[in-house]
C-alpha positions in Angstrom: -0.1 -0.1 -0.1 2.8 2.4 0.8 4.4 1.7 -2.5 1.3 2.7 -4.3 0.8 5.9 -2.6 4.7 6.6 -3.1 3.6 5.9 -6.9 0.8 8.4 -7.1 2.6 11.0 -5.2 5.3 10.8 -7.8 2.9 10.8 -10.6 1.2 13.9 -9.2 4.7 15.5 -8.7 5.3 15.1 -12.4 1.7 16.2 -13.5 2.6 19.3 -11.6 5.6 20.1 -13.0 4.2 19.3 -16.7 1.5 22.2 -15.6 4.0 24.5 -14.4 6.5 24.3 -17.2 4.2 23.2 -20.3 0.5 24.0 -19.8 0.8 27.4 -17.9 3.0 28.9 -20.1 1.1 28.2 -23.2 -2.1 29.0 -21.5 -0.5 32.6 -20.8 0.3 33.1 -24.8 -3.3 32.0 -25.8 -4.1 34.5 -22.9 -2.2 37.3 -24.6 -4.0 36.6 -28.0 -7.3 36.7 -26.5 -6.7 39.7 -24.5 -4.8 41.5 -27.4 -7.4 44.1 -27.9 -8.0 44.9 -24.2 -4.3 45.2 -23.8 -4.0 47.6 -26.5 -6.7 49.6 -25.1 -5.5 49.6 -21.6 -2.0 50.8 -22.7 -3.8 53.7 -24.6 -5.6 54.6 -21.3 -2.7 54.5 -19.2 -0.5 56.6 -21.5 -3.6 59.0 -21.8 -3.5 59.4 -18.1 0.3 59.7 -17.9 -0.1 62.5 -20.7 -2.5 64.6 -18.4 -0.1 64.2 -15.7 2.7 65.6 -17.8 0.5 68.3 -18.8 -0.2 69.1 -15.3 3.3 69.1 -14.5 4.2 71.3 -17.4 1.9 74.0 -16.2 3.5 73.9 -12.8 6.9 74.0 -14.5 5.7 77.0 -16.6 4.6 78.6 -13.4 8.1 77.9 -11.4 9.8 79.5 -14.5 7.9 82.4 -14.5 9.0 82.7 -10.8 12.5 82.1 -11.9 12.6 78.8 -9.8 15.2 76.2 -11.2 13.7 73.2 -12.4 15.4 69.7 -11.3 17.1 67.3 -13.7 14.7 64.5 -12.4 11.8 66.5 -13.7 13.4 66.9 -17.2 14.4 63.2 -17.4 10.8 62.3 -16.4 9.3 64.4 -19.2 11.6 62.9 -21.7 10.7 59.3 -20.7 6.8 60.3 -21.1 7.6 61.3 -24.9 9.7 58.1 -25.1 6.6 56.2 -23.9 4.4 58.0 -26.3 6.7 57.1 -29.2 6.6 53.5 -28.3 2.8 53.5 -27.8 2.4 55.1 -31.1 4.6 52.3 -32.6 2.6 49.7 -31.1 -0.6 51.1 -32.4 1.0 51.2 -35.8 2.1 47.7 -35.7 -1.3 46.6 -34.3 -2.9 48.0 -37.5 -0.5 46.1 -39.6 -1.0 42.9 -37.8 -4.9 43.1 -38.4 -4.5 43.6 -42.0 -3.0 39.9 -42.2 -5.0 36.7 -41.6 -5.0 35.5 -38.0 -3.4 38.4 -36.7 -0.4 38.0 -39.0 0.1 34.4 -38.8 -0.6 33.5 -42.5 1.5 34.6 -45.2 0.4 37.4 -47.4 1.0 35.9 -50.9 0.9 39.3 -52.4 3.9 40.3 -50.6 5.8 37.3 -51.2 5.8 37.6 -54.8 3.4 34.9 -55.7 0.2 35.1 -57.5 
């Protein structure tokens, strides 16, 4: 009986390992595919909020500059980082449009682009 329980425990451990290293990563990839549009919308919403904060900060910077106050380097770096994030977001949105033009989110070859007719 003890040998049977050890064998079952060993089998369950193997199943757990397969689930952890095989099943879960595959399901995560499918989740990204199914949630693609939601993820893009979430990205756009978050960048929009970031831009609102940047605009508010720029108003404060303008007011501080009018009062001859010095603006810290961290603030300037943050503003530059926001610009970089906007560029990356725009690239992702552009890539999304290109992917949607292909079949199955770009997984199928476009025969027109391949030169075949």
